[in-house]
mmCIF file of the N, C-alpha and C atoms, coordinates in Angstrom:
data_MODEL
# 
_entry.id   MODEL 
# 
loop_
_atom_site.group_PDB 
_atom_site.id 
_atom_site.type_symbol 
_atom_site.label_atom_id 
_atom_site.label_alt_id 
_atom_site.label_comp_id 
_atom_site.label_asym_id 
_atom_site.label_entity_id 
_atom_site.label_seq_id 
_atom_site.pdbx_PDB_ins_code 
_atom_site.Cartn_x 
_atom_site.Cartn_y 
_atom_site.Cartn_z 
_atom_site.occupancy 
_atom_site.B_iso_or_equiv 
_atom_site.pdbx_formal_charge 
_atom_site.auth_seq_id 
_atom_site.auth_comp_id 
_atom_site.auth_asym_id 
_atom_site.auth_atom_id 
_atom_site.pdbx_PDB_model_num 
ATOM 1   N N  . MET A 1 1  ? 2.814   -1.673 -1.736  1.00 0.00 ? 1  MET A N  1 
ATOM 2   C CA . MET A 1 1  ? 1.604   -1.490 -0.957  1.00 0.00 ? 1  MET A CA 1 
ATOM 3   C C  . MET A 1 1  ? 1.715   -2.231 0.364   1.00 0.00 ? 1  MET A C  1 
ATOM 4   N N  . ASN A 1 2  ? 0.996   -1.704 1.373   1.00 0.00 ? 2  ASN A N  1 
ATOM 5   C CA . ASN A 1 2  ? 0.977   -2.389 2.654   1.00 0.00 ? 2  ASN A CA 1 
ATOM 6   C C  . ASN A 1 2  ? -0.271  -2.016 3.429   1.00 0.00 ? 2  ASN A C  1 
ATOM 7   N N  . GLY A 1 3  ? -0.597  -2.802 4.446   1.00 0.00 ? 3  GLY A N  1 
ATOM 8   C CA . GLY A 1 3  ? -1.681  -2.487 5.354   1.00 0.00 ? 3  GLY A CA 1 
ATOM 9   C C  . GLY A 1 3  ? -2.995  -2.194 4.671   1.00 0.00 ? 3  GLY A C  1 
ATOM 10  N N  . ALA A 1 4  ? -3.503  -0.987 4.906   1.00 0.00 ? 4  ALA A N  1 
ATOM 11  C CA . ALA A 1 4  ? -4.810  -0.591 4.382   1.00 0.00 ? 4  ALA A CA 1 
ATOM 12  C C  . ALA A 1 4  ? -4.867  -0.656 2.868   1.00 0.00 ? 4  ALA A C  1 
ATOM 13  N N  . SER A 1 5  ? -3.803  -0.283 2.192   1.00 0.00 ? 5  SER A N  1 
ATOM 14  C CA . SER A 1 5  ? -3.792  -0.307 0.724   1.00 0.00 ? 5  SER A CA 1 
ATOM 15  C C  . SER A 1 5  ? -4.004  -1.716 0.199   1.00 0.00 ? 5  SER A C  1 
ATOM 16  N N  . ASP A 1 6  ? -3.387  -2.710 0.849   1.00 0.00 ? 6  ASP A N  1 
ATOM 17  C CA . ASP A 1 6  ? -3.574  -4.100 0.437   1.00 0.00 ? 6  ASP A CA 1 
ATOM 18  C C  . ASP A 1 6  ? -5.029  -4.515 0.579   1.00 0.00 ? 6  ASP A C  1 
ATOM 19  N N  . VAL A 1 7  ? -5.656  -4.141 1.688   1.00 0.00 ? 7  VAL A N  1 
ATOM 20  C CA . VAL A 1 7  ? -7.064  -4.483 1.913   1.00 0.00 ? 7  VAL A CA 1 
ATOM 21  C C  . VAL A 1 7  ? -7.920  -3.818 0.855   1.00 0.00 ? 7  VAL A C  1 
ATOM 22  N N  . GLN A 1 8  ? -7.702  -2.551 0.612   1.00 0.00 ? 8  GLN A N  1 
ATOM 23  C CA . GLN A 1 8  ? -8.504  -1.809 -0.353  1.00 0.00 ? 8  GLN A CA 1 
ATOM 24  C C  . GLN A 1 8  ? -8.389  -2.392 -1.751  1.00 0.00 ? 8  GLN A C  1 
ATOM 25  N N  . GLU A 1 9  ? -7.220  -2.808 -2.143  1.00 0.00 ? 9  GLU A N  1 
ATOM 26  C CA . GLU A 1 9  ? -7.019  -3.374 -3.481  1.00 0.00 ? 9  GLU A CA 1 
ATOM 27  C C  . GLU A 1 9  ? -7.756  -4.697 -3.666  1.00 0.00 ? 9  GLU A C  1 
ATOM 28  N N  . LYS A 1 10 ? -7.926  -5.460 -2.604  1.00 0.00 ? 10 LYS A N  1 
ATOM 29  C CA . LYS A 1 10 ? -8.560  -6.775 -2.699  1.00 0.00 ? 10 LYS A CA 1 
ATOM 30  C C  . LYS A 1 10 ? -10.087 -6.698 -2.693  1.00 0.00 ? 10 LYS A C  1 
ATOM 31  N N  . ILE A 1 11 ? -10.637 -5.568 -2.318  1.00 0.00 ? 11 ILE A N  1 
ATOM 32  C CA . ILE A 1 11 ? -12.091 -5.413 -2.276  1.00 0.00 ? 11 ILE A CA 1 
ATOM 33  C C  . ILE A 1 11 ? -12.548 -4.780 -3.583  1.00 0.00 ? 11 ILE A C  1 
ATOM 34  N N  . ALA A 1 12 ? -13.152 -5.595 -4.446  1.00 0.00 ? 12 ALA A N  1 
ATOM 35  C CA . ALA A 1 12 ? -13.530 -5.129 -5.777  1.00 0.00 ? 12 ALA A CA 1 
ATOM 36  C C  . ALA A 1 12 ? -15.011 -4.793 -5.885  1.00 0.00 ? 12 ALA A C  1 
ATOM 37  N N  . LYS A 1 13 ? -15.829 -5.355 -5.020  1.00 0.00 ? 13 LYS A N  1 
ATOM 38  C CA . LYS A 1 13 ? -17.271 -5.130 -5.085  1.00 0.00 ? 13 LYS A CA 1 
ATOM 39  C C  . LYS A 1 13 ? -17.674 -4.038 -4.092  1.00 0.00 ? 13 LYS A C  1 
ATOM 40  N N  . PRO A 1 14 ? -18.797 -3.382 -4.346  1.00 0.00 ? 14 PRO A N  1 
ATOM 41  C CA . PRO A 1 14 ? -19.259 -2.369 -3.387  1.00 0.00 ? 14 PRO A CA 1 
ATOM 42  C C  . PRO A 1 14 ? -19.396 -2.983 -1.992  1.00 0.00 ? 14 PRO A C  1 
ATOM 43  N N  . THR A 1 15 ? -18.815 -2.317 -1.018  1.00 0.00 ? 15 THR A N  1 
ATOM 44  C CA . THR A 1 15 ? -18.766 -2.830 0.345   1.00 0.00 ? 15 THR A CA 1 
ATOM 45  C C  . THR A 1 15 ? -19.124 -1.731 1.327   1.00 0.00 ? 15 THR A C  1 
ATOM 46  N N  . LEU A 1 16 ? -19.978 -2.071 2.282   1.00 0.00 ? 16 LEU A N  1 
ATOM 47  C CA . LEU A 1 16 ? -20.356 -1.139 3.333   1.00 0.00 ? 16 LEU A CA 1 
ATOM 48  C C  . LEU A 1 16 ? -19.743 -1.616 4.640   1.00 0.00 ? 16 LEU A C  1 
ATOM 49  N N  . VAL A 1 17 ? -19.049 -0.718 5.315   1.00 0.00 ? 17 VAL A N  1 
ATOM 50  C CA . VAL A 1 17 ? -18.460 -1.013 6.619   1.00 0.00 ? 17 VAL A CA 1 
ATOM 51  C C  . VAL A 1 17 ? -19.158 -0.133 7.647   1.00 0.00 ? 17 VAL A C  1 
ATOM 52  N N  . LEU A 1 18 ? -19.831 -0.763 8.610   1.00 0.00 ? 18 LEU A N  1 
ATOM 53  C CA . LEU A 1 18 ? -20.490 -0.039 9.682   1.00 0.00 ? 18 LEU A CA 1 
ATOM 54  C C  . LEU A 1 18 ? -19.713 -0.248 10.976  1.00 0.00 ? 18 LEU A C  1 
ATOM 55  N N  . VAL A 1 19 ? -19.591 0.806  11.762  1.00 0.00 ? 19 VAL A N  1 
ATOM 56  C CA . VAL A 1 19 ? -18.968 0.702  13.083  1.00 0.00 ? 19 VAL A CA 1 
ATOM 57  C C  . VAL A 1 19 ? -19.705 1.656  14.007  1.00 0.00 ? 19 VAL A C  1 
ATOM 58  N N  . GLY A 1 20 ? -19.879 1.239  15.246  1.00 0.00 ? 20 GLY A N  1 
ATOM 59  C CA . GLY A 1 20 ? -20.536 2.097  16.223  1.00 0.00 ? 20 GLY A CA 1 
ATOM 60  C C  . GLY A 1 20 ? -19.593 3.178  16.719  1.00 0.00 ? 20 GLY A C  1 
ATOM 61  N N  . GLU A 1 21 ? -20.125 4.344  16.927  1.00 0.00 ? 21 GLU A N  1 
ATOM 62  C CA . GLU A 1 21 ? -19.340 5.479  17.427  1.00 0.00 ? 21 GLU A CA 1 
ATOM 63  C C  . GLU A 1 21 ? -18.684 5.146  18.771  1.00 0.00 ? 21 GLU A C  1 
ATOM 64  N N  . ASN A 1 22 ? -19.348 4.335  19.581  1.00 0.00 ? 22 ASN A N  1 
ATOM 65  C CA . ASN A 1 22 ? -18.839 3.974  20.905  1.00 0.00 ? 22 ASN A CA 1 
ATOM 66  C C  . ASN A 1 22 ? -18.397 2.515  20.959  1.00 0.00 ? 22 ASN A C  1 
ATOM 67  N N  . ASP A 1 23 ? -17.956 1.977  19.827  1.00 0.00 ? 23 ASP A N  1 
ATOM 68  C CA . ASP A 1 23 ? -17.562 0.573  19.751  1.00 0.00 ? 23 ASP A CA 1 
ATOM 69  C C  . ASP A 1 23 ? -16.430 0.299  20.735  1.00 0.00 ? 23 ASP A C  1 
ATOM 70  N N  . GLU A 1 24 ? -16.629 -0.710 21.599  1.00 0.00 ? 24 GLU A N  1 
ATOM 71  C CA . GLU A 1 24 ? -15.621 -1.044 22.579  1.00 0.00 ? 24 GLU A CA 1 
ATOM 72  C C  . GLU A 1 24 ? -14.658 -2.132 22.101  1.00 0.00 ? 24 GLU A C  1 
ATOM 73  N N  . SER A 1 25 ? -14.885 -2.659 20.901  1.00 0.00 ? 25 SER A N  1 
ATOM 74  C CA . SER A 1 25 ? -14.016 -3.705 20.354  1.00 0.00 ? 25 SER A CA 1 
ATOM 75  C C  . SER A 1 25 ? -13.050 -3.188 19.295  1.00 0.00 ? 25 SER A C  1 
ATOM 76  N N  . PHE A 1 26 ? -13.375 -2.065 18.670  1.00 0.00 ? 26 PHE A N  1 
ATOM 77  C CA . PHE A 1 26 ? -12.550 -1.499 17.608  1.00 0.00 ? 26 PHE A CA 1 
ATOM 78  C C  . PHE A 1 26 ? -12.333 -0.016 17.865  1.00 0.00 ? 26 PHE A C  1 
ATOM 79  N N  . TYR A 1 27 ? -11.578 0.621  17.012  1.00 0.00 ? 27 TYR A N  1 
ATOM 80  C CA . TYR A 1 27 ? -11.328 2.059  17.085  1.00 0.00 ? 27 TYR A CA 1 
ATOM 81  C C  . TYR A 1 27 ? -12.093 2.741  15.949  1.00 0.00 ? 27 TYR A C  1 
ATOM 82  N N  . PRO A 1 28 ? -13.329 3.167  16.200  1.00 0.00 ? 28 PRO A N  1 
ATOM 83  C CA . PRO A 1 28 ? -14.161 3.729  15.129  1.00 0.00 ? 28 PRO A CA 1 
ATOM 84  C C  . PRO A 1 28 ? -13.505 4.886  14.387  1.00 0.00 ? 28 PRO A C  1 
ATOM 85  N N  . GLU A 1 29 ? -12.748 5.695  15.079  1.00 0.00 ? 29 GLU A N  1 
ATOM 86  C CA . GLU A 1 29 ? -12.118 6.861  14.450  1.00 0.00 ? 29 GLU A CA 1 
ATOM 87  C C  . GLU A 1 29 ? -11.061 6.469  13.422  1.00 0.00 ? 29 GLU A C  1 
ATOM 88  N N  . LYS A 1 30 ? -10.628 5.227  13.414  1.00 0.00 ? 30 LYS A N  1 
ATOM 89  C CA . LYS A 1 30 ? -9.616  4.769  12.450  1.00 0.00 ? 30 LYS A CA 1 
ATOM 90  C C  . LYS A 1 30 ? -10.223 4.094  11.224  1.00 0.00 ? 30 LYS A C  1 
ATOM 91  N N  . PHE A 1 31 ? -11.499 3.760  11.277  1.00 0.00 ? 31 PHE A N  1 
ATOM 92  C CA . PHE A 1 31 ? -12.120 3.024  10.177  1.00 0.00 ? 31 PHE A CA 1 
ATOM 93  C C  . PHE A 1 31 ? -12.049 3.780  8.852   1.00 0.00 ? 31 PHE A C  1 
ATOM 94  N N  . THR A 1 32 ? -12.307 5.064  8.885   1.00 0.00 ? 32 THR A N  1 
ATOM 95  C CA . THR A 1 32 ? -12.297 5.833  7.639   1.00 0.00 ? 32 THR A CA 1 
ATOM 96  C C  . THR A 1 32 ? -10.921 5.794  6.996   1.00 0.00 ? 32 THR A C  1 
ATOM 97  N N  . SER A 1 33 ? -9.876  5.970  7.767   1.00 0.00 ? 33 SER A N  1 
ATOM 98  C CA . SER A 1 33 ? -8.535  5.978  7.178   1.00 0.00 ? 33 SER A CA 1 
ATOM 99  C C  . SER A 1 33 ? -8.105  4.593  6.698   1.00 0.00 ? 33 SER A C  1 
ATOM 100 N N  . VAL A 1 34 ? -8.631  3.551  7.309   1.00 0.00 ? 34 VAL A N  1 
ATOM 101 C CA . VAL A 1 34 ? -8.267  2.188  6.898   1.00 0.00 ? 34 VAL A CA 1 
ATOM 102 C C  . VAL A 1 34 ? -9.038  1.758  5.657   1.00 0.00 ? 34 VAL A C  1 
ATOM 103 N N  . PHE A 1 35 ? -10.338 2.040  5.613   1.00 0.00 ? 35 PHE A N  1 
ATOM 104 C CA . PHE A 1 35 ? -11.176 1.514  4.541   1.00 0.00 ? 35 PHE A CA 1 
ATOM 105 C C  . PHE A 1 35 ? -11.568 2.514  3.468   1.00 0.00 ? 35 PHE A C  1 
ATOM 106 N N  . ASP A 1 36 ? -11.797 3.746  3.834   1.00 0.00 ? 36 ASP A N  1 
ATOM 107 C CA . ASP A 1 36 ? -12.357 4.706  2.886   1.00 0.00 ? 36 ASP A CA 1 
ATOM 108 C C  . ASP A 1 36 ? -11.284 5.244  1.961   1.00 0.00 ? 36 ASP A C  1 
ATOM 109 N N  . ASN A 1 37 ? -11.564 5.218  0.671   1.00 0.00 ? 37 ASN A N  1 
ATOM 110 C CA . ASN A 1 37 ? -10.611 5.661  -0.320  1.00 0.00 ? 37 ASN A CA 1 
ATOM 111 C C  . ASN A 1 37 ? -11.383 5.976  -1.598  1.00 0.00 ? 37 ASN A C  1 
ATOM 112 N N  . GLU A 1 38 ? -11.099 7.074  -2.237  1.00 0.00 ? 38 GLU A N  1 
ATOM 113 C CA . GLU A 1 38 ? -11.830 7.466  -3.451  1.00 0.00 ? 38 GLU A CA 1 
ATOM 114 C C  . GLU A 1 38 ? -11.662 6.481  -4.597  1.00 0.00 ? 38 GLU A C  1 
ATOM 115 N N  . ASN A 1 39 ? -10.626 5.666  -4.557  1.00 0.00 ? 39 ASN A N  1 
ATOM 116 C CA . ASN A 1 39 ? -10.342 4.757  -5.667  1.00 0.00 ? 39 ASN A CA 1 
ATOM 117 C C  . ASN A 1 39 ? -10.971 3.379  -5.510  1.00 0.00 ? 39 ASN A C  1 
ATOM 118 N N  . ASN A 1 40 ? -11.840 3.205  -4.542  1.00 0.00 ? 40 ASN A N  1 
ATOM 119 C CA . ASN A 1 40 ? -12.426 1.875  -4.370  1.00 0.00 ? 40 ASN A CA 1 
ATOM 120 C C  . ASN A 1 40 ? -13.918 1.965  -4.092  1.00 0.00 ? 40 ASN A C  1 
ATOM 121 N N  . ASN A 1 41 ? -14.500 0.836  -3.807  1.00 0.00 ? 41 ASN A N  1 
ATOM 122 C CA . ASN A 1 41 ? -15.943 0.722  -3.608  1.00 0.00 ? 41 ASN A CA 1 
ATOM 123 C C  . ASN A 1 41 ? -16.326 0.563  -2.148  1.00 0.00 ? 41 ASN A C  1 
ATOM 124 N N  . ILE A 1 42 ? -15.537 1.075  -1.236  1.00 0.00 ? 42 ILE A N  1 
ATOM 125 C CA . ILE A 1 42 ? -15.792 0.895  0.187   1.00 0.00 ? 42 ILE A CA 1 
ATOM 126 C C  . ILE A 1 42 ? -16.392 2.159  0.777   1.00 0.00 ? 42 ILE A C  1 
ATOM 127 N N  . ASP A 1 43 ? -17.522 1.992  1.445   1.00 0.00 ? 43 ASP A N  1 
ATOM 128 C CA . ASP A 1 43 ? -18.188 3.110  2.108   1.00 0.00 ? 43 ASP A CA 1 
ATOM 129 C C  . ASP A 1 43 ? -18.180 2.829  3.604   1.00 0.00 ? 43 ASP A C  1 
ATOM 130 N N  . VAL A 1 44 ? -17.662 3.763  4.396   1.00 0.00 ? 44 VAL A N  1 
ATOM 131 C CA . VAL A 1 44 ? -17.601 3.628  5.847   1.00 0.00 ? 44 VAL A CA 1 
ATOM 132 C C  . VAL A 1 44 ? -18.661 4.527  6.468   1.00 0.00 ? 44 VAL A C  1 
ATOM 133 N N  . HIS A 1 45 ? -19.429 3.959  7.388   1.00 0.00 ? 45 HIS A N  1 
ATOM 134 C CA . HIS A 1 45 ? -20.442 4.745  8.096   1.00 0.00 ? 45 HIS A CA 1 
ATOM 135 C C  . HIS A 1 45 ? -20.295 4.487  9.588   1.00 0.00 ? 45 HIS A C  1 
ATOM 136 N N  . ILE A 1 46 ? -20.106 5.560  10.357  1.00 0.00 ? 46 ILE A N  1 
ATOM 137 C CA . ILE A 1 46 ? -20.029 5.460  11.812  1.00 0.00 ? 46 ILE A CA 1 
ATOM 138 C C  . ILE A 1 46 ? -21.410 5.774  12.362  1.00 0.00 ? 46 ILE A C  1 
ATOM 139 N N  . VAL A 1 47 ? -21.977 4.821  13.087  1.00 0.00 ? 47 VAL A N  1 
ATOM 140 C CA . VAL A 1 47 ? -23.325 4.956  13.627  1.00 0.00 ? 47 VAL A CA 1 
ATOM 141 C C  . VAL A 1 47 ? -23.252 5.687  14.968  1.00 0.00 ? 47 VAL A C  1 
ATOM 142 N N  . LYS A 1 48 ? -23.821 6.877  14.993  1.00 0.00 ? 48 LYS A N  1 
ATOM 143 C CA . LYS A 1 48 ? -23.789 7.697  16.208  1.00 0.00 ? 48 LYS A CA 1 
ATOM 144 C C  . LYS A 1 48 ? -24.533 7.017  17.357  1.00 0.00 ? 48 LYS A C  1 
ATOM 145 N N  . GLY A 1 49 ? -23.911 7.043  18.528  1.00 0.00 ? 49 GLY A N  1 
ATOM 146 C CA . GLY A 1 49 ? -24.526 6.508  19.736  1.00 0.00 ? 49 GLY A CA 1 
ATOM 147 C C  . GLY A 1 49 ? -24.505 4.997  19.870  1.00 0.00 ? 49 GLY A C  1 
ATOM 148 N N  . ALA A 1 50 ? -23.926 4.290  18.910  1.00 0.00 ? 50 ALA A N  1 
ATOM 149 C CA . ALA A 1 50 ? -23.935 2.823  18.939  1.00 0.00 ? 50 ALA A CA 1 
ATOM 150 C C  . ALA A 1 50 ? -22.635 2.270  19.494  1.00 0.00 ? 50 ALA A C  1 
ATOM 151 N N  . ASN A 1 51 ? -22.751 1.178  20.259  1.00 0.00 ? 51 ASN A N  1 
ATOM 152 C CA . ASN A 1 51 ? -21.554 0.441  20.632  1.00 0.00 ? 51 ASN A CA 1 
ATOM 153 C C  . ASN A 1 51 ? -21.466 -0.783 19.711  1.00 0.00 ? 51 ASN A C  1 
ATOM 154 N N  . HIS A 1 52 ? -20.619 -1.723 20.046  1.00 0.00 ? 52 HIS A N  1 
ATOM 155 C CA . HIS A 1 52 ? -20.371 -2.865 19.153  1.00 0.00 ? 52 HIS A CA 1 
ATOM 156 C C  . HIS A 1 52 ? -21.640 -3.684 18.890  1.00 0.00 ? 52 HIS A C  1 
ATOM 157 N N  . MET A 1 53 ? -22.394 -3.980 19.919  1.00 0.00 ? 53 MET A N  1 
ATOM 158 C CA . MET A 1 53 ? -23.581 -4.822 19.753  1.00 0.00 ? 53 MET A CA 1 
ATOM 159 C C  . MET A 1 53 ? -24.843 -4.028 19.391  1.00 0.00 ? 53 MET A C  1 
ATOM 160 N N  . ASP A 1 54 ? -24.896 -2.755 19.752  1.00 0.00 ? 54 ASP A N  1 
ATOM 161 C CA . ASP A 1 54 ? -26.069 -1.929 19.435  1.00 0.00 ? 54 ASP A CA 1 
ATOM 162 C C  . ASP A 1 54 ? -26.254 -1.712 17.944  1.00 0.00 ? 54 ASP A C  1 
ATOM 163 N N  . ILE A 1 55 ? -25.217 -1.850 17.199  1.00 0.00 ? 55 ILE A N  1 
ATOM 164 C CA . ILE A 1 55 ? -25.234 -1.460 15.787  1.00 0.00 ? 55 ILE A CA 1 
ATOM 165 C C  . ILE A 1 55 ? -26.343 -2.156 15.001  1.00 0.00 ? 55 ILE A C  1 
ATOM 166 N N  . ILE A 1 56 ? -26.706 -3.370 15.394  1.00 0.00 ? 56 ILE A N  1 
ATOM 167 C CA . ILE A 1 56 ? -27.759 -4.086 14.656  1.00 0.00 ? 56 ILE A CA 1 
ATOM 168 C C  . ILE A 1 56 ? -29.161 -3.681 15.092  1.00 0.00 ? 56 ILE A C  1 
ATOM 169 N N  . ASP A 1 57 ? -29.270 -3.026 16.245  1.00 0.00 ? 57 ASP A N  1 
ATOM 170 C CA . ASP A 1 57 ? -30.579 -2.642 16.763  1.00 0.00 ? 57 ASP A CA 1 
ATOM 171 C C  . ASP A 1 57 ? -30.946 -1.189 16.512  1.00 0.00 ? 57 ASP A C  1 
ATOM 172 N N  . ILE A 1 58 ? -29.994 -0.380 16.179  1.00 0.00 ? 58 ILE A N  1 
ATOM 173 C CA . ILE A 1 58 ? -30.248 1.052  16.014  1.00 0.00 ? 58 ILE A CA 1 
ATOM 174 C C  . ILE A 1 58 ? -30.849 1.318  14.630  1.00 0.00 ? 58 ILE A C  1 
ATOM 175 N N  . LYS A 1 59 ? -31.938 2.056  14.625  1.00 0.00 ? 59 LYS A N  1 
ATOM 176 C CA . LYS A 1 59 ? -32.670 2.337  13.382  1.00 0.00 ? 59 LYS A CA 1 
ATOM 177 C C  . LYS A 1 59 ? -31.784 3.017  12.342  1.00 0.00 ? 59 LYS A C  1 
ATOM 178 N N  . ASP A 1 60 ? -30.883 3.894  12.771  1.00 0.00 ? 60 ASP A N  1 
ATOM 179 C CA . ASP A 1 60 ? -29.986 4.574  11.835  1.00 0.00 ? 60 ASP A CA 1 
ATOM 180 C C  . ASP A 1 60 ? -29.155 3.571  11.035  1.00 0.00 ? 60 ASP A C  1 
ATOM 181 N N  . SER A 1 61 ? -28.740 2.492  11.686  1.00 0.00 ? 61 SER A N  1 
ATOM 182 C CA . SER A 1 61 ? -27.962 1.457  10.985  1.00 0.00 ? 61 SER A CA 1 
ATOM 183 C C  . SER A 1 61 ? -28.779 0.830  9.874   1.00 0.00 ? 61 SER A C  1 
ATOM 184 N N  . ARG A 1 62 ? -29.987 0.406  10.208  1.00 0.00 ? 62 ARG A N  1 
ATOM 185 C CA . ARG A 1 62 ? -30.849 -0.241 9.209   1.00 0.00 ? 62 ARG A CA 1 
ATOM 186 C C  . ARG A 1 62 ? -31.185 0.707  8.070   1.00 0.00 ? 62 ARG A C  1 
ATOM 187 N N  . ASN A 1 63 ? -31.538 1.940  8.402   1.00 0.00 ? 63 ASN A N  1 
ATOM 188 C CA . ASN A 1 63 ? -31.856 2.922  7.365   1.00 0.00 ? 63 ASN A CA 1 
ATOM 189 C C  . ASN A 1 63 ? -30.668 3.158  6.444   1.00 0.00 ? 63 ASN A C  1 
ATOM 190 N N  . TYR A 1 64 ? -29.482 3.282  7.029   1.00 0.00 ? 64 TYR A N  1 
ATOM 191 C CA . TYR A 1 64 ? -28.299 3.527  6.214   1.00 0.00 ? 64 TYR A CA 1 
ATOM 192 C C  . TYR A 1 64 ? -28.010 2.346  5.288   1.00 0.00 ? 64 TYR A C  1 
ATOM 193 N N  . VAL A 1 65 ? -28.168 1.133  5.809   1.00 0.00 ? 65 VAL A N  1 
ATOM 194 C CA . VAL A 1 65 ? -27.937 -0.061 4.976   1.00 0.00 ? 65 VAL A CA 1 
ATOM 195 C C  . VAL A 1 65 ? -28.914 -0.080 3.807   1.00 0.00 ? 65 VAL A C  1 
ATOM 196 N N  . PHE A 1 66 ? -30.198 0.184  4.048   1.00 0.00 ? 66 PHE A N  1 
ATOM 197 C CA . PHE A 1 66 ? -31.187 0.194  2.967   1.00 0.00 ? 66 PHE A CA 1 
ATOM 198 C C  . PHE A 1 66 ? -30.875 1.275  1.936   1.00 0.00 ? 66 PHE A C  1 
ATOM 199 N N  . GLU A 1 67 ? -30.546 2.469  2.397   1.00 0.00 ? 67 GLU A N  1 
ATOM 200 C CA . GLU A 1 67 ? -30.199 3.562  1.475   1.00 0.00 ? 67 GLU A CA 1 
ATOM 201 C C  . GLU A 1 67 ? -28.953 3.213  0.663   1.00 0.00 ? 67 GLU A C  1 
ATOM 202 N N  . TRP A 1 68 ? -27.946 2.670  1.336   1.00 0.00 ? 68 TRP A N  1 
ATOM 203 C CA . TRP A 1 68 ? -26.696 2.303  0.658   1.00 0.00 ? 68 TRP A CA 1 
ATOM 204 C C  . TRP A 1 68 ? -26.956 1.221  -0.390  1.00 0.00 ? 68 TRP A C  1 
ATOM 205 N N  . TYR A 1 69 ? -27.746 0.215  -0.033  1.00 0.00 ? 69 TYR A N  1 
ATOM 206 C CA . TYR A 1 69 ? -28.068 -0.864 -0.960  1.00 0.00 ? 69 TYR A CA 1 
ATOM 207 C C  . TYR A 1 69 ? -28.772 -0.315 -2.201  1.00 0.00 ? 69 TYR A C  1 
ATOM 208 N N  . ASN A 1 70 ? -29.757 0.529  -1.989  1.00 0.00 ? 70 ASN A N  1 
ATOM 209 C CA . ASN A 1 70 ? -30.509 1.091  -3.117  1.00 0.00 ? 70 ASN A CA 1 
ATOM 210 C C  . ASN A 1 70 ? -29.631 1.967  -4.004  1.00 0.00 ? 70 ASN A C  1 
ATOM 211 N N  . LYS A 1 71 ? -28.640 2.596  -3.438  1.00 0.00 ? 71 LYS A N  1 
ATOM 212 C CA . LYS A 1 71 ? -27.744 3.461  -4.210  1.00 0.00 ? 71 LYS A CA 1 
ATOM 213 C C  . LYS A 1 71 ? -26.605 2.668  -4.860  1.00 0.00 ? 71 LYS A C  1 
ATOM 214 N N  . SER A 1 72 ? -26.064 1.678  -4.152  1.00 0.00 ? 72 SER A N  1 
ATOM 215 C CA . SER A 1 72 ? -24.835 1.015  -4.597  1.00 0.00 ? 72 SER A CA 1 
ATOM 216 C C  . SER A 1 72 ? -25.027 -0.350 -5.235  1.00 0.00 ? 72 SER A C  1 
ATOM 217 N N  . ILE A 1 73 ? -25.971 -1.107 -4.764  1.00 0.00 ? 73 ILE A N  1 
ATOM 218 C CA . ILE A 1 73 ? -26.137 -2.493 -5.224  1.00 0.00 ? 73 ILE A CA 1 
ATOM 219 C C  . ILE A 1 73 ? -27.315 -2.656 -6.176  1.00 0.00 ? 73 ILE A C  1 
ATOM 220 N N  . GLN A 1 74 ? -28.440 -2.089 -5.829  1.00 0.00 ? 74 GLN A N  1 
ATOM 221 C CA . GLN A 1 74 ? -29.651 -2.273 -6.619  1.00 0.00 ? 74 GLN A CA 1 
ATOM 222 C C  . GLN A 1 74 ? -29.480 -1.857 -8.089  1.00 0.00 ? 74 GLN A C  1 
ATOM 223 N N  . PRO A 1 75 ? -28.880 -0.706 -8.395  1.00 0.00 ? 75 PRO A N  1 
ATOM 224 C CA . PRO A 1 75 ? -28.701 -0.369 -9.824  1.00 0.00 ? 75 PRO A CA 1 
ATOM 225 C C  . PRO A 1 75 ? -27.866 -1.401 -10.572 1.00 0.00 ? 75 PRO A C  1 
ATOM 226 N N  . THR A 1 76 ? -26.858 -1.943 -9.918  1.00 0.00 ? 76 THR A N  1 
ATOM 227 C CA . THR A 1 76 ? -26.019 -2.971 -10.539 1.00 0.00 ? 76 THR A CA 1 
ATOM 228 C C  . THR A 1 76 ? -26.810 -4.252 -10.754 1.00 0.00 ? 76 THR A C  1 
ATOM 229 N N  . ALA A 1 77 ? -27.609 -4.632 -9.772  1.00 0.00 ? 77 ALA A N  1 
ATOM 230 C CA . ALA A 1 77 ? -28.421 -5.854 -9.891  1.00 0.00 ? 77 ALA A CA 1 
ATOM 231 C C  . ALA A 1 77 ? -29.448 -5.711 -11.014 1.00 0.00 ? 77 ALA A C  1 
ATOM 232 N N  . ASN A 1 78 ? -30.055 -4.552 -11.127 1.00 0.00 ? 78 ASN A N  1 
ATOM 233 C CA . ASN A 1 78 ? -31.036 -4.323 -12.203 1.00 0.00 ? 78 ASN A CA 1 
ATOM 234 C C  . ASN A 1 78 ? -30.368 -4.346 -13.565 1.00 0.00 ? 78 ASN A C  1 
ATOM 235 N N  . ALA A 1 79 ? -29.199 -3.776 -13.690 1.00 0.00 ? 79 ALA A N  1 
ATOM 236 C CA . ALA A 1 79 ? -28.494 -3.719 -14.977 1.00 0.00 ? 79 ALA A CA 1 
ATOM 237 C C  . ALA A 1 79 ? -28.094 -5.128 -15.436 1.00 0.00 ? 79 ALA A C  1 
ATOM 238 N N  . SER A 1 80 ? -27.670 -5.978 -14.505 1.00 0.00 ? 80 SER A N  1 
ATOM 239 C CA . SER A 1 80 ? -27.259 -7.322 -14.901 1.00 0.00 ? 80 SER A CA 1 
ATOM 240 C C  . SER A 1 80 ? -28.449 -8.213 -15.216 1.00 0.00 ? 80 SER A C  1 
ATOM 241 N N  . ALA A 1 81 ? -29.639 -7.853 -14.748 1.00 0.00 ? 81 ALA A N  1 
ATOM 242 C CA . ALA A 1 81 ? -30.837 -8.636 -15.042 1.00 0.00 ? 81 ALA A CA 1 
ATOM 243 C C  . ALA A 1 81 ? -31.377 -8.357 -16.430 1.00 0.00 ? 81 ALA A C  1 
ATOM 244 N N  . ASP A 1 82 ? -30.983 -7.215 -16.999 1.00 0.00 ? 82 ASP A N  1 
ATOM 245 C CA . ASP A 1 82 ? -31.490 -6.843 -18.328 1.00 0.00 ? 82 ASP A CA 1 
ATOM 246 C C  . ASP A 1 82 ? -30.877 -7.664 -19.440 1.00 0.00 ? 82 ASP A C  1 
# 
């Protein structure tokens, strides 16, 4: 294994990766190939119209995080509380 595969293997918990479509610090078009894989718990979401710093202010980012949490984390948290 190397590169992306090594990263994917080390991430065992559900993980959300957000990147702005117009991010000037990273290459958003590469995030899916680096992080997204059917065999792991990593979900990549590219926020349309966002740059690197806008990502925290754009409503789509917040909505996606809440939806992702309710789908990926909340059921696990409820199950462990039982």
